[in-house]
KOLLODREN-404101 format. One record per residue (C-alpha): residue number from 1; x, y, z; residue in one letter. Coordinates in Angstrom, 3 decimals. Example, Ala and Ser with C-alpha at 12.3 -4.5 7.8 and 13.67 -1.06 7.14 Angstrom:
BEGIN
NODE   nr      east     north        up  rest
NODE    1    12.300    -4.500     7.800     A
NODE    2    13.670    -1.060     7.140     S
END
This chain:
BEGIN
NODE   nr      east     north        up  rest
NODE    1    -0.065    -0.050     0.123     M
NODE    2     2.741     2.634     0.941     K
NODE    3     4.534     1.624    -2.297     F
NODE    4     1.636     2.566    -4.443     Y
NODE    5     0.805     5.500    -2.626     T
NODE    6     4.192     7.263    -2.766     F
NODE    7     5.093     6.694     0.755     R
NODE    8     8.398     4.677     0.360     T
NODE    9    11.666     6.207    -0.601     G
NODE   10    14.851     5.857    -2.472     I
NODE   11    16.666     5.340     0.720     Y
NODE   12    16.930     2.422     1.390     D
NODE   13    14.552     0.518    -1.131     L
NODE   14    16.105     1.808    -4.496     V
NODE   15    19.481     1.091    -3.105     I
NODE   16    18.555    -2.577    -2.485     F
NODE   17    16.609    -3.086    -5.533     D
NODE   18    19.468    -1.912    -7.799     Q
NODE   19    21.914    -4.147    -6.024     G
NODE   20    19.695    -7.319    -6.075     I
NODE   21    18.888    -6.683    -9.806     R
NODE   22    22.599    -6.792   -10.221     G
NODE   23    22.705   -10.405    -8.804     Y
NODE   24    19.688   -11.287   -10.748     A
NODE   25    21.431   -10.380   -14.030     N
NODE   26    24.526   -12.504   -12.821     F
NODE   27    26.509    -9.336   -11.952     G
NODE   28    27.789    -7.461    -9.022     P
NODE   29    25.387    -5.758    -6.624     P
NODE   30    25.973    -2.147    -7.845     L
NODE   31    23.826     0.598    -6.682     S
NODE   32    23.646     3.812    -8.725     F
NODE   33    22.100     5.824    -5.676     V
NODE   34    25.229     4.835    -3.815     K
NODE   35    27.651     5.517    -6.490     G
NODE   36    26.218     9.081    -7.479     N
NODE   37    28.595    10.678    -5.022     W
NODE   38    31.658     9.428    -6.926     Q
NODE   39    30.218    10.029   -10.415     A
NODE   40    26.981    10.490   -12.020     L
NODE   41    25.403     7.281   -13.219     G
NODE   42    28.230     5.156   -11.783     S
NODE   43    27.473     1.888    -9.787     G
NODE   44    28.954     1.307    -6.277     F
NODE   45    29.039    -2.282    -4.850     S
NODE   46    26.813    -2.711    -1.980     L
NODE   47    29.545    -5.070    -0.705     L
NODE   48    31.731    -1.993    -0.261     G
NODE   49    28.865    -0.426     1.711     D
NODE   50    27.971    -3.259     3.939     H
NODE   51    28.849    -6.976     3.693     F
NODE   52    25.599    -8.500     2.897     S
NODE   53    26.121   -11.353     0.376     P
NODE   54    23.069   -13.056     1.688     I
NODE   55    21.034   -10.647    -0.640     L
NODE   56    21.876   -12.898    -3.456     V
NODE   57    19.331   -15.346    -2.167     L
NODE   58    16.449   -12.857    -3.277     L
NODE   59    17.691   -12.589    -6.734     A
NODE   60    15.578   -15.411    -8.043     P
NODE   61    12.525   -13.747    -6.989     L
NODE   62    13.232   -11.066    -9.529     Y
NODE   63    12.473   -13.728   -12.185     L
NODE   64     8.788   -13.370   -10.896     V
NODE   65     8.645    -9.799   -10.593     H
NODE   66    11.748    -7.167   -11.324     D
NODE   67    10.898    -4.352    -8.956     G
NODE   68    11.319    -3.153    -5.592     P
NODE   69     7.756    -4.460    -4.542     E
NODE   70     9.470    -7.890    -4.421     T
NODE   71    11.671    -6.748    -1.709     L
NODE   72     8.760    -5.364     0.306     V
NODE   73     7.069    -8.744     0.097     V
NODE   74    10.141   -10.763     0.788     A
NODE   75    10.805    -8.819     3.932     Q
NODE   76     7.301    -9.508     5.302     A
NODE   77     7.638   -12.995     4.604     A
NODE   78    11.159   -13.297     6.273     L
NODE   79     9.895   -11.617     9.461     L
NODE   80     6.843   -13.730     9.498     A
NODE   81     8.683   -17.154     8.918     L
NODE   82    10.723   -16.560    12.046     A
NODE   83     7.650   -17.377    14.013     V
NODE   84     7.966   -21.045    12.958     V
NODE   85    11.391   -21.969    14.615     P
NODE   86    10.585   -19.569    17.322     F
NODE   87     7.378   -21.408    18.312     W
NODE   88     9.204   -24.843    18.331     V
NODE   89    11.892   -23.298    20.618     Y
NODE   90     9.301   -21.829    23.125     V
NODE   91     7.253   -24.990    23.071     R
NODE   92    10.090   -27.249    23.942     R
NODE   93    10.909   -24.771    26.790     A
NODE   94     7.832   -23.533    28.175     L
NODE   95     4.924   -25.466    26.650     G
NODE   96     2.310   -25.051    23.894     V
NODE   97     0.376   -22.170    25.362     G
NODE   98     3.333   -19.984    25.994     S
NODE   99     4.590   -20.814    22.503     A
NODE  100     1.312   -19.388    21.033     Y
NODE  101     1.241   -16.277    23.318     A
NODE  102     4.894   -15.338    22.616     L
NODE  103     4.436   -15.939    18.759     A
NODE  104     1.799   -13.196    19.007     V
NODE  105     4.141   -10.969    20.969     A
NODE  106     6.845   -11.250    18.376     Y
NODE  107     4.529   -10.812    15.429     V
NODE  108     3.163    -7.543    16.877     L
NODE  109     6.169    -6.308    18.654     S
NODE  110     7.253    -2.747    17.655     W
NODE  111    10.757    -3.535    16.310     P
NODE  112     8.910    -5.834    13.778     V
NODE  113     6.319    -3.226    13.049     A
NODE  114     8.970    -0.457    12.445     E
NODE  115    11.168    -2.882    10.291     A
NODE  116     8.185    -3.414     8.138     V
NODE  117     7.538     0.241     7.862     N
NODE  118    10.960     0.865     6.710     F
NODE  119    10.309    -0.922     3.350     H
NODE  120    13.506    -3.041     3.175     F
NODE  121    16.694    -3.917     4.849     H
NODE  122    19.073    -6.916     5.008     E
NODE  123    18.243    -7.105     8.706     Y
NODE  124    15.135    -8.894     7.575     A
NODE  125    16.870   -12.123     7.526     F
NODE  126    18.086   -11.798    11.066     V
NODE  127    14.846   -12.831    13.194     P
NODE  128    14.547   -16.074    11.239     L
NODE  129    18.072   -17.000    11.291     V
NODE  130    18.349   -16.018    14.934     T
NODE  131    15.305   -18.379    15.846     A
NODE  132    16.916   -21.256    14.038     V
NODE  133    20.222   -20.618    15.717     L
NODE  134    18.640   -20.727    19.218     F
NODE  135    16.387   -23.601    18.465     E
NODE  136    19.357   -25.482    17.261     R
NODE  137    21.403   -24.590    20.361     L
NODE  138    18.377   -25.876    22.558     Q
NODE  139    18.335   -29.107    20.534     A
NODE  140    21.962   -29.664    21.291     G
NODE  141    22.844   -29.643    17.533     R
NODE  142    26.151   -27.777    17.436     R
NODE  143    27.133   -28.210    14.068     W
NODE  144    23.618   -26.924    13.146     H
NODE  145    23.942   -23.977    15.290     A
NODE  146    27.363   -23.262    13.817     L
NODE  147    25.845   -23.157    10.412     A
NODE  148    23.180   -20.678    11.516     A
NODE  149    25.781   -18.474    12.993     A
NODE  150    27.721   -18.633     9.759     G
NODE  151    24.446   -17.547     7.719     V
NODE  152    24.178   -14.638    10.185     L
NODE  153    27.751   -13.572     9.226     L
NODE  154    26.526   -13.183     5.619     L
NODE  155    23.685   -10.654     6.529     V
NODE  156    25.810    -7.705     7.569     K
NODE  157    29.218    -7.213     9.077     E
NODE  158    28.163    -6.195    12.397     D
NODE  159    26.269    -9.520    12.811     M
NODE  160    29.949   -10.731    13.575     A
NODE  161    29.511    -8.711    16.868     L
NODE  162    26.406   -10.608    17.469     F
NODE  163    27.916   -14.013    17.042     V
NODE  164    30.860   -13.040    19.198     A
NODE  165    28.607   -11.789    21.855     G
NODE  166    26.563   -15.006    21.758     L
NODE  167    29.665   -16.916    21.907     G
NODE  168    31.060   -14.755    25.081     A
NODE  169    27.572   -15.426    26.760     G
NODE  170    27.865   -19.299    26.128     L
NODE  171    31.428   -19.372    27.655     T
NODE  172    29.550   -18.678    30.893     L
NODE  173    27.680   -21.978    30.719     V
NODE  174    29.952   -24.928    31.579     R
NODE  175    28.762   -27.447    29.102     E
NODE  176    28.849   -24.971    26.127     W
NODE  177    32.233   -23.083    27.282     R
NODE  178    34.333   -24.787    24.448     R
NODE  179    31.668   -23.921    21.801     F
NODE  180    31.142   -20.429    23.035     G
NODE  181    35.108   -19.847    22.610     C
NODE  182    34.705   -20.966    19.093     V
NODE  183    31.980   -18.545    18.261     M
NODE  184    33.689   -15.590    20.002     L
NODE  185    36.829   -16.340    18.217     A
NODE  186    35.183   -16.937    15.059     G
NODE  187    32.912   -13.678    15.477     G
NODE  188    35.867   -11.391    16.112     V
NODE  189    38.140   -13.015    13.376     G
NODE  190    35.427   -12.696    10.838     F
NODE  191    34.746    -9.053    11.756     L
NODE  192    38.505    -8.085    11.268     L
NODE  193    38.653   -10.149     7.934     L
NODE  194    35.622    -8.334     6.441     V
NODE  195    36.319    -4.877     7.500     T
NODE  196    40.041    -4.946     6.877     S
NODE  197    40.182    -7.081     3.859     V
NODE  198    37.035    -7.944     2.008     I
NODE  199    35.121    -4.679     2.192     M
NODE  200    37.818    -2.553     1.076     P
NODE  201    38.336    -4.656    -1.977     M
NODE  202    34.767    -3.709    -2.878     S
NODE  203    35.545     0.274    -2.524     G
NODE  204    34.644     0.500     1.366     A
NODE  205    36.043     3.782     2.789     E
NODE  206    37.544     3.518     6.258     P
NODE  207    35.534     5.262     8.937     G
NODE  208    32.666     5.845     6.756     R
NODE  209    30.215     4.965     9.561     Y
NODE  210    32.481     6.055    12.423     W
NODE  211    30.017     8.070    14.899     Y
NODE  212    32.095     7.798    18.084     Y
NODE  213    34.169    10.884    17.986     S
NODE  214    34.037    11.376    21.668     R
NODE  215    35.807     8.170    22.263     W
NODE  216    38.544     8.574    19.616     G
NODE  217    39.435     8.484    15.972     D
NODE  218    39.287     4.616    15.591     G
NODE  219    38.276     1.269    17.249     P
NODE  220    41.636     0.847    19.133     V
NODE  221    41.656     4.437    20.552     E
NODE  222    37.826     3.988    21.442     A
NODE  223    38.584     0.825    23.222     V
NODE  224    41.280     2.464    25.320     G
NODE  225    39.106     5.305    26.201     H
NODE  226    36.173     3.125    27.301     L
NODE  227    38.656     1.427    29.667     I
NODE  228    40.313     4.544    30.854     S
NODE  229    37.220     6.610    31.032     R
NODE  230    34.637     4.556    32.616     P
NODE  231    32.737     7.612    34.176     L
NODE  232    31.906     8.659    30.523     M
NODE  233    29.844     5.305    29.921     I
NODE  234    26.706     6.340    31.864     P
NODE  235    26.722     9.716    30.410     E
NODE  236    26.972     8.734    26.780     V
NODE  237    24.337     6.065    27.415     L
NODE  238    21.841     8.502    28.734     A
NODE  239    22.647    11.188    26.159     T
NODE  240    20.162    11.918    24.535     P
NODE  241    17.513    10.324    26.709     D
NODE  242    16.114     8.680    23.616     T
NODE  243    18.531     5.879    24.299     K
NODE  244    17.055     5.039    27.657     L
NODE  245    13.522     5.081    26.306     W
NODE  246    14.596     2.808    23.625     T
NODE  247    16.342     0.355    25.967     L
NODE  248    13.108     0.325    28.269     L
NODE  249    10.829    -0.362    25.361     L
NODE  250    13.067    -3.271    24.380     L
NODE  251    13.253    -4.993    27.636     F
NODE  252    10.089    -4.003    29.670     A
NODE  253     7.657    -5.728    27.279     P
NODE  254     9.503    -8.934    28.284     L
NODE  255     9.502    -8.232    31.963     C
NODE  256    13.490    -7.833    31.775     F
NODE  257    13.682   -11.773    31.795     L
NODE  258    16.244   -11.396    28.970     S
NODE  259    18.663   -10.019    31.363     L
NODE  260    18.691   -13.455    33.140     L
NODE  261    20.098   -15.305    30.375     S
NODE  262    23.874   -15.411    29.369     P
NODE  263    22.635   -15.359    25.774     C
NODE  264    21.624   -11.647    26.024     V
NODE  265    25.032   -10.862    25.313     M
NODE  266    24.341   -11.178    21.699     A
NODE  267    21.760    -8.494    21.517     P
NODE  268    23.650    -6.418    24.138     L
NODE  269    26.703    -6.038    21.933     V
NODE  270    24.731    -4.859    18.925     L
NODE  271    22.950    -2.488    21.313     L
NODE  272    26.368    -1.129    22.600     A
NODE  273    27.498    -0.566    19.013     E
NODE  274    24.476     1.867    18.515     R
NODE  275    24.244     3.421    22.040     M
NODE  276    27.804     4.068    22.545     F
NODE  277    27.718     6.331    19.294     A
NODE  278    28.148    10.054    20.127     T
NODE  279    27.881    11.785    16.840     D
NODE  280    24.565    13.277    15.445     P
NODE  281    24.910    11.178    12.373     G
NODE  282    23.936     8.311    14.529     A
NODE  283    20.652     9.666    15.763     A
NODE  284    18.618     7.119    13.736     G
NODE  285    20.567     4.282    15.747     W
NODE  286    19.266     5.467    19.075     W
NODE  287    15.444     5.495    18.657     G
NODE  288    12.565     3.216    17.910     T
NODE  289    12.256     3.999    14.229     R
NODE  290    13.538     2.211    11.294     Y
NODE  291    14.989    -1.371    11.123     H
NODE  292    17.766    -1.319    13.582     Y
NODE  293    15.920    -3.054    16.451     N
NODE  294    14.769    -5.893    14.071     A
NODE  295    18.468    -7.275    14.479     A
NODE  296    17.978    -7.916    18.165     I
NODE  297    14.187    -8.524    18.740     V
NODE  298    14.311   -12.186    18.146     M
NODE  299    17.340   -12.685    20.503     A
NODE  300    15.791   -10.621    23.155     L
NODE  301    12.755   -12.958    23.037     F
NODE  302    14.834   -16.129    22.893     C
NODE  303    16.852   -15.009    25.770     A
NODE  304    13.906   -14.220    27.774     A
NODE  305    12.540   -17.718    27.203     V
NODE  306    15.948   -18.951    28.525     D
NODE  307    15.656   -16.459    31.394     G
NODE  308    12.256   -17.747    32.294     A
NODE  309    13.536   -21.454    32.327     V
NODE  310    16.255   -20.477    34.582     R
NODE  311    13.819   -19.056    37.180     L
NODE  312    12.555   -22.626    37.643     R
NODE  313     8.992   -21.679    38.093     R
NODE  314     5.779   -23.550    37.210     S
NODE  315     4.233   -23.784    33.746     R
NODE  316     1.513   -21.535    35.091     R
NODE  317     4.014   -18.896    35.824     F
NODE  318     5.479   -19.314    32.243     H
NODE  319     2.183   -19.193    30.509     L
NODE  320     1.167   -15.980    32.645     S
NODE  321     4.219   -14.289    31.762     W
NODE  322     3.936   -15.235    28.076     A
NODE  323     0.221   -13.772    28.104     A
NODE  324     1.544   -10.499    29.670     V
NODE  325     4.143   -10.205    27.088     S
NODE  326     1.472   -10.651    24.418     A
NODE  327    -0.916    -8.297    26.085     L
NODE  328     1.852    -5.639    26.209     V
NODE  329     2.622    -6.115    22.504     A
NODE  330    -1.136    -5.591    21.730     V
NODE  331    -1.344    -2.422    23.911     V
NODE  332     1.685    -0.975    22.102     L
NODE  333     0.246    -1.519    18.779     V
NODE  334    -1.366     1.794    18.228     P
NODE  335     1.842     3.724    19.435     S
NODE  336     3.927     2.287    16.468     F
NODE  337     3.901     1.556    12.914     A
NODE  338     1.201    -1.036    12.998     F
NODE  339    -1.247     1.422    14.473     G
NODE  340    -1.441     2.842    10.967     N
NODE  341    -3.515    -0.219     9.944     L
NODE  342    -6.242     1.015    12.358     L
NODE  343    -6.605     4.243    10.476     S
NODE  344    -8.955     4.397     7.360     P
NODE  345    -7.073     7.393     6.060     G
NODE  346    -3.967     5.270     5.879     W
NODE  347    -5.295     3.285     3.066     Y
NODE  348    -6.244     6.224     0.843     A
NODE  349    -3.961     7.748    -1.784     A
NODE  350    -2.632    11.320    -0.871     G
NODE  351    -3.931    14.433    -2.766     P
NODE  352    -0.719    14.399    -4.951     R
NODE  353    -0.792    10.679    -5.922     S
NODE  354    -2.341    11.255    -9.368     A
NODE  355     0.148    14.017   -10.129     A
NODE  356     3.155    11.694    -8.917     A
NODE  357     1.655     8.894   -11.238     T
NODE  358     1.681    11.037   -14.199     E
NODE  359     5.159    12.460   -13.619     A
NODE  360     6.576     9.068   -13.409     V
NODE  361     4.874     8.119   -16.605     R
NODE  362     6.649    10.973   -18.299     R
NODE  363    10.096     9.260   -17.712     I
NODE  364    11.109     6.944   -20.573     P
NODE  365    12.442     3.655   -19.872     D
NODE  366    16.191     2.818   -19.486     G
NODE  367    17.203     6.468   -18.811     V
NODE  368    19.211     7.879   -15.865     L
NODE  369    17.049    10.039   -13.855     V
NODE  370    17.502    12.250   -10.679     E
NODE  371    14.193    11.667    -8.784     A
NODE  372    12.546    13.012    -5.668     A
NODE  373    12.572    10.513    -2.746     N
NODE  374     9.116     9.330    -2.730     A
NODE  375     8.798     8.751    -6.529     V
NODE  376    12.272     6.978    -6.949     G
NODE  377    10.918     3.546    -6.159     P
NODE  378     8.291     3.660    -8.811     S
NODE  379    10.868     4.266   -11.452     L
NODE  380    13.604     1.866   -10.201     S
NODE  381    12.376    -1.198   -11.958     G
NODE  382    12.787     0.581   -15.344     R
NODE  383    15.281     3.305   -15.121     T
NODE  384    18.494     4.010   -13.502     R
NODE  385    17.518     6.021   -10.463     V
NODE  386    19.590     8.421    -8.382     V
NODE  387    18.559    10.879    -5.674     A
NODE  388    17.851    14.382    -6.900     W
NODE  389    20.551    16.528    -5.662     A
NODE  390    21.891    20.002    -6.586     A
NODE  391    25.142    20.462    -8.592     K
NODE  392    28.159    20.665    -6.514     T
NODE  393    32.062    21.134    -7.156     A
NODE  394    32.630    17.555    -6.504     A
NODE  395    29.718    16.344    -8.834     R
NODE  396    29.059    19.004   -11.524     P
NODE  397    27.154    16.694   -13.992     E
NODE  398    23.484    16.463   -13.981     R
NODE  399    21.247    13.788   -15.425     A
NODE  400    19.298    14.452   -18.664     A
NODE  401    16.079    13.719   -16.722     W
NODE  402    14.985    15.336   -13.567     I
NODE  403    11.811    14.551   -11.531     L
NODE  404    11.667    17.210    -8.880     A
NODE  405     9.277    17.754    -5.976     D
NODE  406     8.653    21.456    -4.859     L
NODE  407     6.364    20.632    -1.953     R
NODE  408     8.275    18.050     0.285     D
NODE  409    11.820    18.684     1.408     K
NODE  410    14.286    16.305    -0.040     Q
NODE  411    17.227    14.613     1.652     P
NODE  412    19.803    16.377    -0.275     H
NODE  413    18.568    19.873     0.013     F
NODE  414    18.467    22.231     3.049     T
NODE  415    14.869    23.605     2.277     S
NODE  416    12.105    23.610    -0.173     V
NODE  417    13.284    26.932    -1.430     Q
NODE  418    16.627    25.491    -2.344     D
NODE  419    14.737    22.743    -4.498     Q
NODE  420    12.896    25.462    -6.257     A
NODE  421    16.215    27.357    -6.907     A
NODE  422    17.854    24.381    -8.276     D
NODE  423    14.973    23.677   -10.816     V
NODE  424    15.142    27.371   -11.992     E
NODE  425    18.840    27.001   -12.411     A
NODE  426    18.276    23.852   -14.516     L
NODE  427    15.858    25.664   -16.595     R
NODE  428    18.638    28.312   -17.033     G
NODE  429    20.911    25.861   -18.337     R
NODE  430    18.359    24.791   -21.076     G
NODE  431    16.374    22.003   -19.400     Y
NODE  432    12.883    21.858   -20.994     R
NODE  433     9.758    21.380   -18.783     E
NODE  434     8.020    18.203   -19.741     V
NODE  435     5.361    17.969   -16.871     F
NODE  436     4.329    20.236   -13.995     S
NODE  437     1.542    19.662   -11.522     R
NODE  438     0.936    19.813    -7.712     D
NODE  439     4.517    20.481    -7.159     G
NODE  440     6.014    17.721    -9.302     Y
NODE  441     8.254    18.909   -12.169     V
NODE  442     9.650    16.756   -14.798     V
NODE  443    12.673    18.319   -16.841     L
NODE  444    14.627    17.142   -19.832     F
NODE  445    18.074    18.458   -20.757     G
NODE  446    19.803    17.455   -23.989     Q
NODE  447    23.059    18.305   -22.343     G
NODE  448    22.479    15.893   -19.382     G
NODE  449    24.073    12.629   -18.743     S
NODE  450    22.409     9.376   -19.425     G
NODE  451    19.611    10.788   -21.529     G
NODE  452    16.907     9.436   -23.780     G
NODE  453    14.305    10.802   -25.907     G
NODE  454    11.784    13.479   -24.690     A
NODE  455     8.270    12.337   -24.339     E
NODE  456     5.565    14.733   -25.822     D
END
């Protein structure tokens, strides 16, 4: 629904669509959106942005439908499928009633809701693989568990921290100590290999996502300051207070039982990666929006189940706790993204949808187009989309086709007024107006890059 009513965006839906289309065509996962800041129309490998080779598994779906809608459906399916191994895990530990209650709690949980609302991200694989990993550990199938951990390493480079954290937690359990050491060493070793060798080979820039300036200029310096300045830790974790609210909303719905399990080390390490960040660029990491909490939600649920078992209480207690967790999830639904489903207005197209549809129709197939954020996904299946952005000294070239939005502020402009100024500057360079309605403007310039014939 959000896709067809222009409520998705280039970031990150088009980025992933372009990369996975590369895999589907038996090529590298190149994104024109990511490459745009090196040279207009160039492709940048997603493996140099984040190490997520697991995305190749989605490429065959593009034989069914070649477009970003495929990713929206795939993400929903992956998040939903996690219920199956999770239900088996809970039933074995706490009984059938608790399994059903906690399955409801997971499906309706706010991290899942916010992940679905974010259109697509590679973290969509994490709940399913995490549930399989915990269920295999519970069943005592160590080789199966190692295989699941290996799959997690292919989701994103920071999942190596998750694997290492789980290994650290398992070292605290006597019968799992040796296995935990293997996971801990494997996670740390894989992280070093990927970030130091594999990703740089695909164009990764050192420090691209380094948002820890108060701790130092790199990981080694930051670890040293963590040890030498322990009094900074509470201050950083409480600034801004959004971090504390997020932590509360993650642990409280499960009655903090996750903290009773050594396995909680896995999600805690990923939380530390986000909450120890100090720079404004990491603001999205700290809150409840977007996809970040989808990487840890299943681990928190599984750790909570393990924590409930360690309490050694009755099945009645376990069922009551599971029911409370499900009830809390239901109560929180209106406060997060799933609450939109309860509003009739959410299903209606916006007042500018007809104009957006017509603007998209005016762009020919196969061309390079600078597009406004909301309309980019609708063009991604048949054009080379990059984000609309003004001319800079670093990137003076402009695409032949521009689909601008003069009503909604765009990611690469400081204001709507700057957007209007860019459109006027393009007209001054000889770009011809092909379409204009309700704030959407389509421009074509013969001197632009990656052009095609103008449509009458």
